[in-house]
PADO-664030 format. One record per residue (C-alpha): x, y negated, z negated; residue number from 0; residue in one letter. Coordinates in nm, 3 decimals. Layout:
! residues N
(pt (X, Y, Z), NUM, A)
...
This chain:
! residues 381
(pt (-0.011, 0.012, -0.008), 0, M)
(pt (0.294, -0.214, 0.025), 1, G)
(pt (0.471, -0.316, -0.287), 2, E)
(pt (0.536, -0.042, -0.561), 3, K)
(pt (0.602, -0.132, -0.952), 4, G)
(pt (0.291, -0.177, -1.090), 5, E)
(pt (0.234, -0.156, -1.443), 6, K)
(pt (-0.139, -0.227, -1.528), 7, R)
(pt (-0.407, -0.055, -1.291), 8, I)
(pt (-0.767, -0.138, -1.293), 9, V)
(pt (-0.975, 0.117, -1.091), 10, A)
(pt (-1.335, 0.056, -1.015), 11, K)
(pt (-1.524, 0.352, -0.928), 12, F)
(pt (-1.838, 0.274, -0.715), 13, G)
(pt (-2.188, 0.477, -0.782), 14, T)
(pt (-2.181, 0.610, -0.420), 15, N)
(pt (-1.833, 0.787, -0.487), 16, L)
(pt (-1.913, 0.895, -0.833), 17, L)
(pt (-2.278, 1.080, -0.719), 18, T)
(pt (-2.096, 1.194, -0.356), 19, A)
(pt (-2.398, 1.029, -0.233), 20, G)
(pt (-2.690, 1.229, -0.428), 21, T)
(pt (-2.874, 1.105, -0.716), 22, E)
(pt (-2.666, 1.234, -0.989), 23, R)
(pt (-2.332, 1.216, -1.118), 24, L)
(pt (-2.094, 1.438, -0.944), 25, D)
(pt (-1.853, 1.595, -1.239), 26, L)
(pt (-1.615, 1.743, -0.984), 27, E)
(pt (-1.553, 1.381, -0.829), 28, V)
(pt (-1.529, 1.282, -1.147), 29, M)
(pt (-1.299, 1.540, -1.257), 30, A)
(pt (-1.065, 1.442, -0.954), 31, T)
(pt (-1.065, 1.098, -1.046), 32, L)
(pt (-0.967, 1.176, -1.398), 33, V)
(pt (-0.693, 1.392, -1.305), 34, G)
(pt (-0.537, 1.086, -1.112), 35, Q)
(pt (-0.562, 0.843, -1.391), 36, V)
(pt (-0.438, 1.080, -1.642), 37, A)
(pt (-0.099, 1.153, -1.433), 38, R)
(pt (-0.059, 0.793, -1.393), 39, L)
(pt (-0.133, 0.773, -1.782), 40, H)
(pt (0.122, 1.060, -1.843), 41, Q)
(pt (0.380, 0.830, -1.657), 42, L)
(pt (0.371, 0.545, -1.878), 43, G)
(pt (0.115, 0.312, -1.648), 44, L)
(pt (-0.179, 0.130, -1.824), 45, E)
(pt (-0.499, 0.225, -1.636), 46, V)
(pt (-0.861, 0.013, -1.724), 47, I)
(pt (-1.166, 0.202, -1.568), 48, I)
(pt (-1.462, 0.004, -1.437), 49, V)
(pt (-1.728, 0.265, -1.364), 50, S)
(pt (-2.055, 0.228, -1.227), 51, S)
(pt (-2.292, 0.554, -1.246), 52, G)
(pt (-2.465, 0.462, -1.570), 53, A)
(pt (-2.841, 0.411, -1.354), 54, I)
(pt (-2.771, 0.719, -1.149), 55, A)
(pt (-2.715, 0.909, -1.535), 56, A)
(pt (-3.006, 0.804, -1.661), 57, G)
(pt (-3.225, 0.886, -1.421), 58, R)
(pt (-3.118, 1.203, -1.350), 59, Q)
(pt (-3.124, 1.279, -1.767), 60, K)
(pt (-3.510, 1.125, -1.751), 61, L)
(pt (-3.591, 1.299, -1.406), 62, G)
(pt (-3.705, 0.948, -1.270), 63, L)
(pt (-3.767, 0.898, -0.891), 64, S)
(pt (-3.540, 0.731, -0.690), 65, S)
(pt (-3.827, 0.477, -0.596), 66, E)
(pt (-3.818, 0.350, -0.942), 67, R)
(pt (-3.612, 0.034, -0.886), 68, R)
(pt (-3.780, -0.215, -1.121), 69, D)
(pt (-3.560, -0.377, -1.358), 70, I)
(pt (-3.738, -0.231, -1.658), 71, P)
(pt (-3.697, 0.120, -1.537), 72, S)
(pt (-3.327, 0.067, -1.400), 73, R)
(pt (-3.262, -0.093, -1.777), 74, Q)
(pt (-3.400, 0.228, -1.951), 75, V)
(pt (-3.200, 0.411, -1.716), 76, M)
(pt (-2.897, 0.251, -1.768), 77, A)
(pt (-2.941, 0.283, -2.123), 78, A)
(pt (-2.967, 0.636, -2.099), 79, V)
(pt (-2.728, 0.700, -1.888), 80, G)
(pt (-2.457, 0.508, -2.046), 81, Q)
(pt (-2.385, 0.754, -2.304), 82, S)
(pt (-2.405, 1.034, -2.082), 83, A)
(pt (-2.168, 0.877, -1.855), 84, L)
(pt (-1.904, 0.839, -2.148), 85, M)
(pt (-1.994, 1.156, -2.254), 86, H)
(pt (-1.852, 1.293, -1.930), 87, S)
(pt (-1.544, 1.123, -1.903), 88, Y)
(pt (-1.480, 1.144, -2.290), 89, E)
(pt (-1.476, 1.545, -2.225), 90, Q)
(pt (-1.275, 1.488, -1.898), 91, L)
(pt (-1.049, 1.308, -2.036), 92, F)
(pt (-1.000, 1.501, -2.356), 93, G)
(pt (-0.908, 1.804, -2.146), 94, W)
(pt (-0.572, 1.578, -2.082), 95, H)
(pt (-0.534, 1.484, -2.444), 96, G)
(pt (-0.637, 1.132, -2.373), 97, I)
(pt (-0.893, 0.940, -2.530), 98, T)
(pt (-1.144, 0.661, -2.417), 99, V)
(pt (-1.327, 0.351, -2.498), 100, A)
(pt (-1.629, 0.239, -2.389), 101, Q)
(pt (-1.656, -0.156, -2.318), 102, T)
(pt (-1.992, -0.305, -2.191), 103, L)
(pt (-1.968, -0.677, -2.088), 104, L)
(pt (-2.181, -0.900, -1.895), 105, T)
(pt (-2.075, -1.235, -1.721), 106, K)
(pt (-2.161, -1.428, -2.019), 107, G)
(pt (-1.944, -1.244, -2.254), 108, D)
(pt (-1.621, -1.329, -2.005), 109, L)
(pt (-1.751, -1.714, -1.920), 110, S)
(pt (-1.794, -1.784, -2.311), 111, D)
(pt (-1.476, -1.923, -2.438), 112, R)
(pt (-1.485, -1.679, -2.725), 113, L)
(pt (-1.604, -1.399, -2.570), 114, G)
(pt (-1.347, -1.409, -2.287), 115, Y)
(pt (-1.042, -1.419, -2.578), 116, L)
(pt (-1.199, -1.135, -2.757), 117, N)
(pt (-1.232, -0.923, -2.462), 118, A)
(pt (-0.906, -1.000, -2.389), 119, R)
(pt (-0.756, -0.888, -2.707), 120, N)
(pt (-0.972, -0.574, -2.726), 121, T)
(pt (-0.827, -0.435, -2.401), 122, L)
(pt (-0.495, -0.539, -2.471), 123, L)
(pt (-0.508, -0.387, -2.799), 124, A)
(pt (-0.625, -0.039, -2.655), 125, L)
(pt (-0.365, 0.005, -2.379), 126, L)
(pt (-0.098, -0.061, -2.634), 127, E)
(pt (-0.251, 0.217, -2.819), 128, L)
(pt (-0.238, 0.451, -2.517), 129, G)
(pt (-0.609, 0.443, -2.483), 130, V)
(pt (-0.801, 0.426, -2.141), 131, V)
(pt (-1.093, 0.140, -2.152), 132, P)
(pt (-1.388, 0.242, -1.912), 133, I)
(pt (-1.592, -0.088, -1.885), 134, V)
(pt (-1.924, -0.120, -1.738), 135, N)
(pt (-2.156, -0.360, -1.686), 136, E)
(pt (-2.422, -0.395, -2.007), 137, N)
(pt (-2.707, -0.322, -1.749), 138, D)
(pt (-2.924, -0.266, -2.033), 139, A)
(pt (-2.937, -0.626, -2.150), 140, V)
(pt (-2.849, -0.830, -1.848), 141, A)
(pt (-3.092, -0.920, -1.590), 142, V)
(pt (-2.902, -1.145, -1.364), 143, D)
(pt (-2.655, -0.852, -1.318), 144, E)
(pt (-2.880, -0.552, -1.279), 145, I)
(pt (-3.043, -0.719, -0.962), 146, E)
(pt (-2.674, -0.727, -0.805), 147, G)
(pt (-2.688, -1.140, -0.848), 148, V)
(pt (-2.364, -1.183, -1.036), 149, A)
(pt (-2.167, -0.884, -1.062), 150, F)
(pt (-2.246, -0.675, -0.760), 151, G)
(pt (-2.202, -0.314, -0.873), 152, D)
(pt (-1.918, -0.384, -1.067), 153, N)
(pt (-1.721, -0.499, -0.776), 154, D)
(pt (-1.672, -0.890, -0.891), 155, N)
(pt (-1.706, -0.747, -1.272), 156, L)
(pt (-1.351, -0.550, -1.183), 157, S)
(pt (-1.206, -0.849, -1.074), 158, G)
(pt (-1.277, -1.096, -1.360), 159, M)
(pt (-1.118, -0.760, -1.593), 160, V)
(pt (-0.815, -0.770, -1.323), 161, A)
(pt (-0.791, -1.145, -1.434), 162, N)
(pt (-0.882, -1.097, -1.785), 163, L)
(pt (-0.583, -0.852, -1.845), 164, V)
(pt (-0.321, -0.987, -1.584), 165, D)
(pt (-0.346, -0.667, -1.399), 166, A)
(pt (-0.066, -0.600, -1.153), 167, D)
(pt (-0.324, -0.394, -0.910), 168, L)
(pt (-0.673, -0.338, -0.876), 169, L)
(pt (-0.848, -0.047, -0.656), 170, V)
(pt (-1.160, -0.083, -0.584), 171, L)
(pt (-1.317, 0.277, -0.473), 172, L)
(pt (-1.632, 0.358, -0.264), 173, G)
(pt (-1.737, 0.571, -0.006), 174, D)
(pt (-1.569, 0.318, 0.256), 175, V)
(pt (-1.219, 0.337, 0.398), 176, A)
(pt (-1.185, -0.042, 0.349), 177, G)
(pt (-1.273, -0.368, 0.581), 178, L)
(pt (-1.332, -0.309, 0.938), 179, Y)
(pt (-1.331, -0.556, 1.208), 180, T)
(pt (-1.712, -0.423, 1.248), 181, T)
(pt (-1.968, -0.242, 1.104), 182, D)
(pt (-1.814, 0.103, 1.155), 183, P)
(pt (-2.192, 0.275, 1.074), 184, L)
(pt (-2.275, 0.053, 1.397), 185, K)
(pt (-2.003, 0.000, 1.629), 186, D)
(pt (-1.801, 0.331, 1.713), 187, K)
(pt (-1.525, 0.086, 1.819), 188, S)
(pt (-1.484, -0.044, 1.436), 189, A)
(pt (-1.137, -0.079, 1.338), 190, R)
(pt (-0.976, -0.058, 0.977), 191, L)
(pt (-0.772, -0.409, 0.899), 192, I)
(pt (-0.485, -0.222, 0.686), 193, P)
(pt (-0.386, -0.581, 0.519), 194, R)
(pt (-0.566, -0.932, 0.479), 195, V)
(pt (-0.277, -1.212, 0.379), 196, D)
(pt (-0.559, -1.453, 0.306), 197, R)
(pt (-0.946, -1.421, 0.246), 198, I)
(pt (-1.092, -1.693, 0.471), 199, D)
(pt (-1.446, -1.770, 0.606), 200, A)
(pt (-1.344, -1.523, 0.908), 201, G)
(pt (-1.296, -1.230, 0.658), 202, I)
(pt (-1.566, -1.286, 0.398), 203, E)
(pt (-1.798, -1.269, 0.769), 204, R)
(pt (-1.684, -0.945, 0.823), 205, L)
(pt (-1.776, -0.819, 0.479), 206, A)
(pt (-2.122, -0.650, 0.541), 207, G)
(pt (-2.431, -0.585, 0.299), 208, G)
(pt (-2.503, -0.334, 0.049), 209, T)
(pt (-2.554, -0.012, 0.128), 210, R)
(pt (-2.631, 0.322, -0.060), 211, G)
(pt (-2.758, 0.354, -0.426), 212, R)
(pt (-2.493, 0.092, -0.560), 213, G)
(pt (-2.533, -0.273, -0.511), 214, H)
(pt (-2.198, -0.336, -0.427), 215, G)
(pt (-2.116, -0.382, -0.077), 216, G)
(pt (-1.830, -0.473, 0.149), 217, M)
(pt (-1.869, -0.847, 0.029), 218, A)
(pt (-1.898, -0.803, -0.339), 219, T)
(pt (-1.576, -0.622, -0.270), 220, K)
(pt (-1.410, -0.906, -0.103), 221, V)
(pt (-1.524, -1.168, -0.367), 222, Q)
(pt (-1.384, -0.954, -0.630), 223, A)
(pt (-1.025, -0.932, -0.416), 224, A)
(pt (-1.059, -1.341, -0.385), 225, K)
(pt (-1.109, -1.358, -0.742), 226, L)
(pt (-0.771, -1.091, -0.855), 227, A)
(pt (-0.576, -1.197, -0.582), 228, T)
(pt (-0.553, -1.538, -0.721), 229, A)
(pt (-0.496, -1.419, -1.072), 230, S)
(pt (-0.171, -1.251, -0.944), 231, G)
(pt (-0.302, -0.898, -0.879), 232, A)
(pt (-0.269, -0.710, -0.515), 233, A)
(pt (-0.601, -0.513, -0.425), 234, V)
(pt (-0.702, -0.269, -0.228), 235, V)
(pt (-1.007, -0.140, -0.096), 236, I)
(pt (-1.060, 0.226, 0.011), 237, A)
(pt (-1.228, 0.544, -0.003), 238, D)
(pt (-1.216, 0.733, -0.331), 239, G)
(pt (-1.289, 1.068, -0.171), 240, R)
(pt (-0.952, 1.088, -0.002), 241, E)
(pt (-0.725, 1.343, -0.174), 242, H)
(pt (-0.488, 1.164, -0.439), 243, D)
(pt (-0.607, 0.817, -0.317), 244, I)
(pt (-0.493, 0.651, -0.677), 245, I)
(pt (-0.186, 0.849, -0.703), 246, L)
(pt (-0.058, 0.756, -0.336), 247, R)
(pt (-0.181, 0.390, -0.330), 248, L)
(pt (0.007, 0.361, -0.681), 249, V)
(pt (0.333, 0.561, -0.478), 250, G)
(pt (0.312, 0.283, -0.186), 251, G)
(pt (0.137, 0.415, 0.058), 252, E)
(pt (-0.068, 0.228, 0.302), 253, S)
(pt (-0.438, 0.313, 0.249), 254, I)
(pt (-0.754, 0.129, 0.303), 255, G)
(pt (-0.701, -0.231, 0.312), 256, T)
(pt (-0.476, -0.405, 0.090), 257, L)
(pt (-0.513, -0.780, -0.026), 258, F)
(pt (-0.151, -0.888, -0.161), 259, P)
(pt (-0.122, -1.115, -0.473), 260, A)
(pt (-0.170, -1.487, -0.364), 261, A)
(pt (0.035, -1.565, -0.649), 262, T)
(pt (0.237, -1.456, -0.923), 263, S)
(pt (0.083, -1.352, -1.285), 264, K)
(pt (0.270, -1.588, -1.465), 265, M)
(pt (0.159, -1.906, -1.188), 266, E)
(pt (-0.180, -1.834, -1.234), 267, S)
(pt (-0.149, -1.777, -1.602), 268, R)
(pt (0.070, -2.115, -1.631), 269, K)
(pt (-0.170, -2.304, -1.414), 270, R)
(pt (-0.495, -2.215, -1.641), 271, F)
(pt (-0.283, -2.232, -1.960), 272, L)
(pt (-0.105, -2.552, -1.841), 273, L)
(pt (-0.405, -2.737, -1.734), 274, A)
(pt (-0.392, -3.103, -1.896), 275, G)
(pt (-0.751, -3.099, -2.003), 276, L)
(pt (-0.735, -2.730, -2.155), 277, A)
(pt (-0.467, -2.813, -2.456), 278, T)
(pt (-0.685, -2.919, -2.739), 279, R)
(pt (-0.385, -2.925, -3.018), 280, G)
(pt (-0.004, -2.892, -3.129), 281, R)
(pt (0.146, -2.687, -3.312), 282, L)
(pt (0.501, -2.763, -3.491), 283, V)
(pt (0.746, -2.476, -3.516), 284, V)
(pt (1.032, -2.407, -3.716), 285, D)
(pt (1.369, -2.267, -3.544), 286, D)
(pt (1.329, -1.916, -3.603), 287, G)
(pt (0.976, -1.936, -3.468), 288, A)
(pt (1.130, -2.106, -3.123), 289, V)
(pt (1.395, -1.796, -3.107), 290, V)
(pt (1.127, -1.557, -3.163), 291, A)
(pt (0.877, -1.751, -2.894), 292, L)
(pt (1.178, -1.814, -2.640), 293, K)
(pt (1.461, -1.562, -2.670), 294, E)
(pt (1.287, -1.240, -2.815), 295, Q)
(pt (0.910, -1.251, -2.645), 296, N)
(pt (0.741, -1.254, -2.975), 297, R)
(pt (0.417, -1.388, -3.118), 298, S)
(pt (0.364, -1.666, -3.290), 299, L)
(pt (0.324, -1.597, -3.670), 300, L)
(pt (0.169, -1.845, -3.935), 301, P)
(pt (0.510, -1.790, -4.126), 302, A)
(pt (0.682, -1.988, -3.834), 303, G)
(pt (0.447, -2.301, -3.833), 304, I)
(pt (0.516, -2.633, -4.004), 305, R)
(pt (0.297, -2.875, -3.898), 306, A)
(pt (-0.058, -2.843, -3.720), 307, V)
(pt (-0.227, -3.127, -3.528), 308, A)
(pt (-0.548, -3.208, -3.331), 309, G)
(pt (-0.883, -3.058, -3.369), 310, D)
(pt (-0.941, -2.753, -3.194), 311, F)
(pt (-1.145, -2.378, -3.263), 312, Q)
(pt (-1.044, -2.026, -3.224), 313, R)
(pt (-0.962, -1.961, -2.840), 314, G)
(pt (-0.870, -2.308, -2.760), 315, D)
(pt (-0.526, -2.358, -2.577), 316, V)
(pt (-0.277, -2.530, -2.774), 317, V)
(pt (0.069, -2.659, -2.689), 318, D)
(pt (0.338, -2.535, -2.922), 319, I)
(pt (0.647, -2.759, -3.005), 320, V)
(pt (0.976, -2.758, -3.180), 321, S)
(pt (1.018, -2.912, -3.523), 322, E)
(pt (1.363, -3.024, -3.418), 323, R)
(pt (1.574, -3.056, -3.149), 324, G)
(pt (1.900, -2.793, -3.060), 325, R)
(pt (2.148, -2.879, -3.272), 326, G)
(pt (1.930, -3.083, -3.525), 327, G)
(pt (1.956, -3.330, -3.248), 328, G)
(pt (1.688, -3.586, -3.272), 329, E)
(pt (1.668, -3.630, -2.909), 330, S)
(pt (1.454, -3.341, -2.850), 331, E)
(pt (1.275, -3.376, -3.167), 332, K)
(pt (0.919, -3.212, -3.030), 333, G)
(pt (1.010, -3.041, -2.765), 334, E)
(pt (0.709, -2.863, -2.575), 335, K)
(pt (0.834, -2.488, -2.549), 336, I)
(pt (0.534, -2.298, -2.503), 337, A)
(pt (0.149, -2.285, -2.490), 338, C)
(pt (-0.075, -2.047, -2.549), 339, G)
(pt (-0.445, -1.918, -2.695), 340, I)
(pt (-0.489, -2.007, -3.100), 341, S)
(pt (-0.640, -1.706, -3.286), 342, N)
(pt (-0.734, -1.946, -3.533), 343, Y)
(pt (-0.891, -2.314, -3.568), 344, S)
(pt (-0.662, -2.627, -3.660), 345, S)
(pt (-0.863, -2.621, -4.051), 346, W)
(pt (-0.791, -2.237, -4.064), 347, E)
(pt (-0.431, -2.277, -3.957), 348, L)
(pt (-0.400, -2.600, -4.179), 349, A)
(pt (-0.448, -2.314, -4.487), 350, L)
(pt (-0.220, -2.059, -4.383), 351, I)
(pt (0.078, -2.262, -4.164), 352, K)
(pt (0.422, -2.135, -4.355), 353, G)
(pt (0.231, -1.786, -4.514), 354, A)
(pt (0.327, -1.443, -4.439), 355, R)
(pt (0.082, -1.243, -4.204), 356, S)
(pt (-0.035, -1.035, -4.521), 357, D)
(pt (-0.175, -1.313, -4.681), 358, R)
(pt (-0.406, -1.446, -4.411), 359, I)
(pt (-0.717, -1.273, -4.559), 360, E)
(pt (-0.587, -1.377, -4.932), 361, A)
(pt (-0.617, -1.731, -4.787), 362, L)
(pt (-0.863, -1.751, -4.564), 363, L)
(pt (-1.077, -1.455, -4.734), 364, G)
(pt (-1.088, -1.291, -4.346), 365, Y)
(pt (-0.855, -1.256, -4.081), 366, G)
(pt (-0.836, -1.225, -3.690), 367, Y)
(pt (-0.478, -1.070, -3.690), 368, G)
(pt (-0.149, -1.152, -3.789), 369, D)
(pt (-0.064, -1.360, -3.481), 370, E)
(pt (-0.175, -1.708, -3.452), 371, V)
(pt (-0.058, -1.708, -3.064), 372, V)
(pt (-0.007, -1.329, -2.970), 373, H)
(pt (0.283, -1.305, -2.687), 374, R)
(pt (-0.013, -1.178, -2.414), 375, N)
(pt (-0.221, -1.555, -2.445), 376, N)
(pt (0.120, -1.746, -2.448), 377, L)
(pt (0.357, -1.863, -2.191), 378, V)
(pt (0.674, -1.980, -2.251), 379, V)
(pt (0.826, -2.293, -2.067), 380, L)
């Protein structure tokens, strides 16, 4: 698919793939996909699955007709099917000795500042523990999304997740081989486009509509690719039924349609964190914290904070500045060394600054973790 070296991968499995074109989940197909993810996991790569299929699983469990497509029926099927879907994943990954975690999200969760921070921190913490997160749209409550208006069969959700966790690669797997010059179902001369360097209006026009049991057509896949590539991830749209498709893509084989990253992850993260309007406050840190941040790739702990300026909330972006210049000189006093997302508000930090992390709960009565700014939410300048 072009460039190797992917460490963090988001793999989206579409409904048409997981059901093999039927009305029910196909466990053989799921086992094949899980086996590939397990292999990557064993090789030390981090994989997040964005999985459709809850409604199909619920329809199967309840014995409901495929004609039942009104929103209340679909929400009921999703509520019943989500546990069945997760049970299948839990069993399949269990055979490989891998723990999975269910994460249900709505668009509102990720558009809200605290929701974004909490979802990001949770997913990254799960990856650190060697868990495979399985993300799905919370169809039981998300009326807009279940109609396919916002996420579109989890395509756009997978693009947002790739952005959320700074993924290296997003793989959109369905029952279509990629983006074609025309609709391959209607035009036998249609050719697969192996690489798209820029998603412009012409490319968006090529994307067809929805077909089959899922809501996600090529249009939503291209939208997801646009978001993910702008976040620093490469994206591949491919046929999930191809033998060892995920392993081959990660191995560098050219299959399906590749959308190379439009920017580096660091540039994308810097643009987000360095946006002038984003910064809400300033943390003045001691020399030890400067070394920990700049030279050791560590998180910022309360012990290293000497002063707090500004009025900000948990989840806001703050500047991190040095207490004094290198060598004690005044010329660089207040030098901006980093910026990041704070896990604590300004008034909370006023109480815990300078304290050891194990004192946070005693001082506040609660805690949001040992780190004031986690290294995953930090850009060193």
